[in-house]
C-alpha positions in Angstrom: -20.0 25.3 2.4 -16.8 27.2 1.6 -15.3 26.2 5.0 -15.9 22.5 4.4 -14.2 22.8 0.9 -11.1 24.2 2.4 -11.0 21.5 5.1 -11.5 18.8 2.5 -8.5 20.1 0.4 -6.2 20.1 3.5 -6.8 16.4 4.3 -4.0 14.0 3.6 -4.5 11.8 0.6 -3.7 8.2 0.0 -0.2 9.0 -1.3 0.8 10.7 2.0 -0.7 7.8 4.0 1.1 5.2 1.9 4.4 7.1 2.0 4.3 7.4 5.7 3.4 3.7 6.1 6.5 2.7 4.0 8.8 5.1 5.7 7.8 4.0 9.3 8.5 0.4 8.4 11.7 1.0 6.5 10.2 -0.4 3.3 10.9 2.5 0.9 14.0 1.1 -0.7 12.3 -2.3 -1.4 9.2 -0.5 -2.8 11.4 1.7 -5.1 13.2 -1.4 -6.4 10.0 -3.3 -6.9 8.4 -0.3 -8.8 11.6 0.1 -10.9 11.7 -3.7 -11.7 8.1 -3.9 -12.8 8.4 -0.7 -14.9 11.4 -2.1 -16.7 9.7 -5.5 -17.2 6.6 -3.9 -18.6 8.6 -1.6 -20.8 10.6 -4.4 -22.3 7.7 -6.8 -23.0 6.4 -4.9 -26.1 10.0 -4.7 -27.5 10.4 -8.5 -27.0 6.9 -9.1 -28.6 7.9 -7.0 -31.6 11.0 -9.1 -32.2 9.2 -12.5 -31.9 7.7 -14.2 -34.9 
């Protein structure tokens, strides 16, 4: 059992797989901008809602 635990911890996770996928296709800049845009949008919505009647 201890050997299988070490092997399990060394496996790549979804973050590594997704990062490699984006890097190989040259999509990292677009993904960064999309993530930034959605974060800004979701952060400003509560402020807008507070100022509305």
